[in-house]
N, C-alpha and C positions, 0 to 999 in steps of 0.2 A: 682840364682845368689848369691854369697857370699859377705856379707858387711863387712868393716873393723871392727876392735875392737873398734875404736873410734865412729863410727856410731852406732855400736850394743849399746855401753854404753849410747850414747845420747838418743837412741829410749829407752832404759831400764829406764832412768831417767825420760824422758817424760810420760812414762806409768805409773811409781811410782808415779809422781806428779799429774796425773789426776786419779789416785784410779784404774788403771788397774793393780792390784797385780799380777795376773796370768801371763800376758804378761811381765811385768817387771822381773818376776822370770825366765821365759823362757829365755830371753835375758841375764840376768846375769848367769845363768847357763850355757849357751852356751860358754859365755866368760870365765867363770871360767874351762871350760872343756879345753880350749886352752891355758889359762894362769891362773893357780890355785892360784899364788901368787899375782895376781892384787890387790894392796891395796885399790883403789877406790872402785873396784867391791865387794871386801870383805866387805868394810864398808857398801855401800849400801845394800849388802845382808843380813848384821847384822841388820840394820835398818828395812828392810822388813820383815825379821824373826820375829823381837821383834814385830813389828805392827800387826802380825797375831798371836801373842801368842807362837811362838816358841823360848822360852828364851834360853835354852841350844844351839840349832845351832847358834842363834844370839851371844852368847858369843864366840864360835868357829871362827865366821866370824870377829868379833870385834878384836880378839886375833891376828888372821893372818894378819888383815889390820894393826894393829900397830907393828907386828913383821917385816912386810915388808916395812914399812914407818913409823917409830916412831917419825917423825917430823912433822906430820900433828895434830894439836891440836884438830880439830874436831873429829878424830877417837877416841882419849882420852875421850873427853867430851861425846860423844855418849855411850860409854862403861860404863864410871863412872856414868852417870846419869841413864842409865837402871840398873845397879847394885843397885844404890840408891832407885829406884822405886819398885825394887823387894826385897828391905829390906835386901840386902845381904852387910851389912856395913862393915864387916871384908875385904871381897874382894875389896869393894869400896875404901877403906882406904889404902889397899895395893896396888891398881893399882895408885891411887892418889899419893902415895909416889913414886912409879915408874916413874910417869910423872913428879914429881918434880925432881928426879934424872937426868932424861932427860933434864930438863930444860924448859920443856913444859909450866909449869905454871907460868913462870916469866911475870909480866905485864910490859910492856915496860913504861907504864906512871908512874907506882909505881918506877921503877928505875929512871926515870927523876926527879920525885919529891924529892926522896933521894938525888939527886945530887944538886938540887936547894937549 
């Protein structure tokens, strides 16, 4: 029986949350086989890959998530925080600047405060 991508994503997230990394990876990989550009799955695979020490694959997943939906703040945060943790400050700064260009780093409360 085949399940929907939505159901598979939920199963993967649940597995990841409960620490069943292998099961999560299997679900995510199956989804990416059908939808290689799926931004949520690429982001979650980036988090998963980084969690198990696979930095370079994580970078690829984060980049793909951002490329396919640059409007999700969490994708940028995960990627930039990982780069900082890896002491890849030049890349982190460049990525932060790209996020600024997209308007992702704007704090709505800061904008409101300026208006007040």
